[in-house]
Backbone bond lengths (Angstrom), bond angles and torsions (degrees), N, CA, C in turn:
res aa  C-N    CA-C-N  psi(-1)  N-CA   C-N-CA  omega(-1)  CA-C   N-CA-C  phi
1 M - - - 1.442 - - 1.520 109.48 -
2 A 1.330 116.90 133.20 1.456 121.13 177.07 1.526 109.20 -65.07
3 T 1.306 115.55 149.13 1.452 119.18 -177.89 1.518 110.47 -73.63
4 T 1.299 115.38 120.92 1.451 122.86 172.77 1.517 106.96 -90.15
5 I 1.305 117.45 127.06 1.454 120.09 177.28 1.524 107.54 -78.55
6 L 1.317 116.27 117.15 1.455 122.20 -172.54 1.525 114.51 -88.15
7 L 1.322 117.28 13.39 1.457 120.91 174.99 1.521 108.98 -114.01
8 R 1.301 115.44 147.68 1.457 120.60 174.61 1.529 108.26 -77.49
9 E 1.324 115.99 162.00 1.461 121.10 -177.18 1.533 111.10 -55.35
10 N 1.302 115.37 134.36 1.470 124.72 178.26 1.524 114.60 64.61
11 E 1.315 119.30 8.41 1.462 120.84 179.41 1.532 111.20 -64.36
12 L 1.320 116.29 -33.89 1.460 120.38 178.94 1.527 110.49 -68.05
13 T 1.320 117.32 -48.20 1.463 119.78 -176.82 1.524 112.43 -72.86
14 K 1.322 118.63 -26.59 1.469 121.13 178.30 1.522 111.71 -73.89
15 N 1.318 118.14 -24.15 1.465 121.65 -172.33 1.519 114.42 -114.06
16 T 1.311 117.57 11.86 1.464 121.40 177.97 1.522 109.08 -140.59
17 L 1.311 116.09 179.54 1.458 120.18 177.19 1.529 112.15 -77.34
18 L 1.320 117.86 -2.24 1.453 120.37 178.16 1.524 109.20 -67.79
19 G 1.308 116.64 131.64 1.454 121.46 -176.09 1.516 112.99 -69.09
20 G 1.312 115.66 147.53 1.458 121.71 -179.30 1.510 113.67 -69.80
21 N 1.335 117.74 -12.22 1.454 119.46 179.77 1.528 112.96 -93.21
22 I 1.322 117.61 8.27 1.464 120.66 175.91 1.521 108.20 -71.05
23 D 1.302 115.94 131.98 1.460 121.30 178.37 1.532 108.95 -59.95
24 I 1.321 116.11 126.61 1.466 121.71 -177.29 1.531 111.40 -56.92
25 D 1.330 117.62 -31.52 1.465 120.83 178.89 1.522 112.32 -64.94
26 L 1.326 117.65 -18.80 1.457 120.81 179.45 1.526 112.63 -83.74
27 Y 1.322 117.69 -28.65 1.464 117.62 -178.51 1.526 114.71 -106.84
28 I 1.315 118.83 -12.85 1.472 120.05 175.85 1.536 111.41 -57.98
29 P 1.348 119.28 -43.31 1.476 117.62 177.00 1.532 112.95 -61.43
30 C 1.318 117.65 -30.07 1.467 120.88 178.04 1.522 110.76 -69.19
31 I 1.333 116.39 -38.70 1.468 120.14 176.57 1.524 109.41 -65.41
32 A 1.343 116.22 -46.24 1.471 120.45 -179.94 1.527 111.09 -60.72
33 D 1.332 117.31 -41.98 1.467 120.62 178.52 1.527 111.29 -63.69
34 A 1.329 116.76 -43.91 1.469 120.18 179.51 1.524 110.70 -61.14
35 Q 1.312 116.30 -39.72 1.467 119.71 179.11 1.520 111.64 -67.59
36 R 1.335 116.90 -47.96 1.467 120.22 -176.05 1.519 113.05 -71.60
37 T 1.318 116.82 -37.78 1.465 118.83 -174.12 1.515 113.94 -93.18
38 R 1.315 117.83 -18.92 1.466 119.22 -177.47 1.518 112.59 -121.37
39 L 1.334 116.89 -55.00 1.461 119.75 -175.56 1.527 111.95 -64.26
40 E 1.329 117.54 -45.71 1.465 119.57 -179.49 1.519 110.94 -63.20
41 E 1.307 117.23 -31.98 1.467 120.87 176.98 1.524 111.12 -67.38
42 I 1.309 117.60 -32.73 1.461 121.74 179.51 1.527 110.40 -75.40
43 L 1.335 116.23 -49.08 1.461 121.37 -173.38 1.516 114.04 -81.03
44 G 1.317 117.16 -26.45 1.459 120.95 -170.92 1.520 108.28 85.54
45 E 1.306 116.17 157.66 1.463 121.44 -173.59 1.532 112.54 -62.79
46 T 1.316 117.84 -41.56 1.464 121.16 -175.31 1.522 111.45 -64.62
47 L 1.328 117.27 -51.50 1.461 120.29 -179.77 1.528 110.90 -67.67
48 Y 1.317 116.95 -40.33 1.472 120.81 178.05 1.533 110.39 -57.62
49 N 1.325 116.69 -47.63 1.462 120.12 -179.98 1.525 111.88 -64.20
50 K 1.322 117.34 -37.92 1.470 120.25 177.75 1.517 110.60 -63.36
51 I 1.320 117.27 -45.50 1.462 120.87 179.61 1.528 109.88 -61.32
52 C 1.334 117.43 -44.25 1.468 120.97 179.48 1.526 111.25 -61.75
53 L 1.318 116.76 -46.19 1.466 121.01 -178.76 1.527 111.10 -64.47
54 D 1.323 116.66 -46.19 1.461 120.01 178.68 1.529 111.30 -64.22
55 F 1.311 117.81 -36.22 1.468 121.43 177.50 1.525 109.78 -64.93
56 E 1.333 116.52 -46.95 1.473 120.70 178.82 1.525 111.44 -58.24
57 N 1.322 116.71 -39.41 1.461 121.88 -177.56 1.525 112.60 -88.49
58 D 1.334 117.42 4.91 1.461 122.88 -177.32 1.530 110.27 52.16
59 D 1.345 114.42 46.93 1.456 121.30 -172.23 1.534 112.37 -124.82
60 L 1.330 118.11 19.43 1.463 120.67 177.97 1.523 108.79 -72.74
61 E 1.323 115.95 131.83 1.467 119.79 178.96 1.519 110.01 -153.82
62 G 1.316 115.66 163.64 1.460 121.79 176.66 1.522 112.43 61.67
63 D 1.333 114.78 -137.30 1.467 120.36 -179.18 1.518 112.17 -61.91
64 Y 1.323 118.18 -30.63 1.469 121.21 179.46 1.527 110.59 -67.58
65 L 1.325 116.74 -39.19 1.467 121.20 177.05 1.523 109.78 -67.71
66 T 1.326 116.77 -41.62 1.467 120.62 176.94 1.522 110.56 -61.10
67 L 1.321 116.77 -46.01 1.466 121.54 177.57 1.521 110.43 -58.99
68 Y 1.320 116.58 -46.37 1.460 121.12 -178.45 1.528 111.30 -62.88
69 E 1.325 116.54 -55.86 1.466 120.14 -173.83 1.529 113.17 -70.80
70 G 1.318 116.49 -40.75 1.455 119.98 -173.75 1.509 115.73 -86.89
71 Y 1.328 117.04 -22.41 1.463 119.41 -171.66 1.530 113.45 -129.60
72 I 1.320 117.78 -46.78 1.462 120.31 -177.32 1.525 111.58 -68.46
73 V 1.338 117.55 -49.71 1.462 120.35 -177.24 1.533 111.63 -59.31
74 P 1.340 119.67 -52.19 1.469 118.04 179.04 1.536 112.67 -59.70
75 F 1.331 116.39 -37.41 1.468 119.56 179.07 1.526 111.12 -64.41
76 I 1.340 117.38 -48.65 1.469 120.07 -178.71 1.520 110.59 -62.39
77 I 1.327 117.82 -41.38 1.463 120.82 179.57 1.524 110.20 -57.47
78 A 1.326 117.11 -49.43 1.468 120.45 -178.79 1.523 111.67 -67.54
79 A 1.342 117.33 -43.61 1.473 120.27 -178.39 1.524 111.30 -67.80
80 A 1.323 118.52 -38.78 1.460 121.37 178.68 1.527 110.82 -69.26
81 A 1.332 117.02 -35.31 1.465 119.84 176.53 1.527 110.68 -63.23
82 V 1.330 116.79 -39.77 1.466 120.22 175.72 1.525 109.59 -57.98
83 E 1.331 116.02 -49.26 1.472 120.34 -179.86 1.526 111.18 -57.83
84 Y 1.333 116.84 -45.28 1.461 119.66 -177.43 1.522 111.72 -68.24
85 L 1.332 117.77 -41.71 1.462 120.38 179.56 1.522 111.88 -60.68
86 L 1.327 116.62 -31.00 1.472 120.27 179.27 1.525 112.49 -71.48
87 I 1.328 117.41 -32.00 1.470 119.31 -172.74 1.526 114.73 -123.49
88 G 1.324 118.01 -7.62 1.458 121.88 -171.29 1.518 116.00 -59.09
89 A 1.309 118.09 -28.37 1.465 120.36 -177.77 1.525 112.80 -79.68
90 Y 1.313 117.02 -11.41 1.458 120.35 -173.97 1.520 111.57 -103.39
91 K 1.306 115.33 145.31 1.461 121.92 177.52 1.528 108.36 -128.08
92 V 1.320 115.42 141.55 1.456 121.04 178.05 1.526 106.93 -124.02
93 N 1.329 116.30 124.81 1.462 120.11 175.20 1.518 109.22 -148.18
94 N 1.316 117.51 -165.84 1.470 121.40 -177.02 1.525 112.94 -61.51
95 N 1.323 116.88 -23.63 1.466 120.71 -179.27 1.521 112.99 -85.71
96 G 1.316 117.19 -4.38 1.455 120.88 -179.91 1.514 111.94 118.64
97 I 1.311 115.04 -156.33 1.464 122.15 -179.46 1.522 107.50 -109.04
98 F 1.317 115.74 130.52 1.461 118.84 179.56 1.514 110.44 -144.12
99 K 1.321 114.42 167.20 1.452 122.04 178.71 1.519 106.99 -115.02
100 A 1.313 116.10 119.20 1.463 120.91 -178.38 1.516 110.30 -84.56
101 Q 1.322 115.52 145.67 1.461 121.15 174.83 1.524 107.83 -138.89
102 P 1.332 116.32 113.91 1.460 119.31 -179.30 1.532 111.71 -65.75
103 D 1.339 115.53 158.57 1.466 120.80 175.63 1.524 109.33 -61.18
104 N 1.323 115.66 153.08 1.467 122.91 177.84 1.528 112.46 58.46
105 S 1.321 117.29 37.84 1.462 120.33 177.70 1.521 109.54 -136.83
106 I 1.305 115.00 160.75 1.462 121.59 177.90 1.519 107.15 -120.26
107 A 1.314 117.26 125.68 1.464 121.37 178.17 1.523 109.01 -70.52
108 I 1.333 116.28 137.73 1.460 119.56 177.39 1.529 108.69 -89.91
109 D 1.315 115.72 157.38 1.463 118.55 -179.15 1.529 110.86 -84.08
110 K 1.321 115.05 170.62 1.459 121.39 -174.38 1.525 112.76 -60.60
111 T 1.312 118.15 -34.45 1.468 119.14 -179.23 1.526 111.45 -65.38
112 E 1.329 117.07 -34.28 1.463 119.68 176.92 1.532 111.11 -70.39
113 V 1.313 116.75 -39.39 1.467 120.40 175.86 1.524 109.33 -64.20
114 D 1.329 116.81 -43.66 1.470 120.96 178.42 1.527 111.35 -59.40
115 Y 1.330 117.15 -37.82 1.458 121.14 177.40 1.531 110.56 -61.92
116 L 1.337 116.40 -46.61 1.466 120.79 179.25 1.527 111.19 -62.75
117 V 1.329 116.19 -44.26 1.462 120.99 179.73 1.518 110.17 -62.38
118 N 1.325 117.19 -46.01 1.465 120.91 -178.96 1.526 111.16 -63.02
119 N 1.321 117.26 -42.06 1.454 121.48 178.65 1.531 110.25 -60.21
120 M 1.316 117.36 -47.12 1.455 120.78 -179.29 1.532 110.90 -70.19
121 R 1.320 118.02 -34.16 1.466 121.34 177.06 1.530 110.77 -63.85
122 L 1.331 116.76 -41.11 1.465 120.45 177.08 1.524 110.97 -61.88
123 K 1.319 116.68 -39.31 1.465 120.17 176.82 1.524 111.05 -64.42
124 S 1.327 116.89 -43.62 1.471 119.20 -179.66 1.528 110.28 -64.29
125 E 1.331 118.17 -36.94 1.461 121.02 177.78 1.529 111.17 -67.50
126 M 1.336 116.59 -36.15 1.457 119.86 176.45 1.533 109.82 -63.78
127 Y 1.328 117.05 -46.08 1.464 120.68 178.57 1.527 111.39 -64.45
128 R 1.326 116.82 -37.11 1.470 121.07 176.10 1.519 110.69 -60.79
129 D 1.332 116.63 -46.80 1.457 120.77 -179.56 1.522 111.74 -64.31
130 R 1.324 116.98 -38.38 1.469 120.16 175.91 1.525 110.61 -62.80
131 M 1.342 115.69 -40.18 1.463 119.66 179.12 1.518 110.67 -64.18
132 F 1.336 117.99 -42.59 1.468 121.22 177.20 1.525 111.00 -58.96
133 R 1.336 116.66 -44.30 1.468 119.95 -179.74 1.528 110.74 -64.01
134 W 1.328 117.02 -41.25 1.466 120.28 179.00 1.527 110.40 -64.77
135 L 1.327 116.69 -44.74 1.470 120.55 179.92 1.524 111.83 -63.11
136 A 1.331 117.02 -30.83 1.466 120.06 178.19 1.532 111.15 -71.98
137 R 1.327 117.52 -30.62 1.470 121.43 -179.64 1.526 112.71 -82.36
138 F 1.320 116.43 -38.01 1.464 120.82 -176.60 1.519 107.97 -108.12
139 H 1.280 116.66 111.87 1.463 121.83 -172.72 1.523 110.70 -86.48
140 L 1.332 115.01 93.33 1.456 120.41 176.59 1.525 108.17 -82.64
141 P 1.316 118.29 133.15 1.468 120.47 -175.14 1.530 113.46 -60.74
142 E 1.332 117.57 -27.73 1.473 120.16 -179.13 1.522 112.66 -79.97
143 Y 1.312 117.09 -12.22 1.465 121.12 -178.15 1.519 109.39 -91.76
144 V 1.318 114.75 75.61 1.455 120.83 177.44 1.510 108.78 -138.27
145 S 1.283 115.22 150.55 1.454 120.67 174.41 1.518 107.45 -92.36
146 S 1.321 115.96 117.17 1.465 118.65 -178.98 1.520 109.96 -140.87
147 S 1.291 115.81 163.84 1.461 120.46 -179.29 1.522 111.78 -71.01
148 T 1.350 117.30 -13.98 1.461 118.89 178.79 1.518 111.92 -82.73
149 N 1.316 117.97 -15.33 1.454 120.87 177.16 1.519 109.60 -80.65
150 I 1.323 116.30 131.50 1.459 119.70 172.22 1.523 108.32 -72.47
151 V 1.316 115.55 -42.91 1.456 121.27 176.89 1.515 107.08 -112.74
152 N 1.309 116.89 115.24 1.455 122.04 179.18 1.517 109.35 -91.03
153 P 1.325 117.65 152.38 1.456 118.88 177.28 1.515 110.19 -63.68
154 I 1.313 116.27 140.04 1.462 120.25 178.14 1.512 108.92 -98.53
155 R 1.266 115.95 164.83 1.449 122.12 172.63 1.516 106.27 -111.46
156 S 1.301 115.49 152.45 1.453 120.33 -178.82 1.526 109.71 -59.58
157 N 1.305 116.38 143.86 1.454 121.33 178.96 1.514 109.86 -119.85
158 L 1.303 116.18 140.71 1.449 121.24 170.73 1.522 106.98 -97.04
159 I 1.307 116.36 137.65 1.457 119.59 178.18 1.516 107.32 -105.34
160 C 1.316 115.08 125.66 1.452 120.91 -178.49 1.525 106.86 -129.79
161 G 1.328 116.97 104.46 1.454 119.18 -173.81 1.505 109.17 62.74
162 K 1.320 117.14 -121.32 1.455 121.70 177.78 1.525 111.46 -105.20
163 W 1.311 117.67 10.42 1.456 121.37 -176.69 1.510 110.17 -102.83
164 W 1.318 116.35 140.76 1.465 122.83 174.08 1.520 107.48 -100.97
165 L 1.313 117.25 120.85 1.450 122.08 179.56 1.514 108.04 -109.94
166 D 1.323 116.91 116.25 1.460 120.54 179.11 1.511 109.76 -66.62
167 R 1.331 115.04 136.84 1.457 121.28 176.22 1.527 107.05 -127.35
168 P 1.319 118.66 91.26 1.459 120.05 -178.78 1.524 111.24 -71.41
169 Y 1.308 114.94 151.83 1.464 120.59 177.49 1.499 109.56 -107.59
């Protein structure tokens, strides 16, 4: 299935520190990556595809609309902002890879960028955890782990040293 962008136009720039004058072509891949690499892993392929199809058809309703508006949108906004903050300063074209710096501006150092990324990552993890709790309370039929799913829903993991400790919801 082609990736459906689950945010409305400018929803990312209106709800984050990302400026509204950023070319949409620069952050759409970040939204798509956040959806494919994070959201689909949370929802599982079946529920993810249902949400995408219903969104495309403007047919989200009931618990699916609640899930979308209350949990998916805030999560994608935060996760896509993380993706953009990691790569937004860099440009790749025929001349190679470079870092653009507009006139009358001062480039920030990596530790400041890392601070912004970490802050937004913590927000995305908070929204992810809220989504897990909501999914555990409201039993959507598409939210099941089955052998027919290519991507099964994951459960949150705690990282302790080099060990992964499953934390089911």
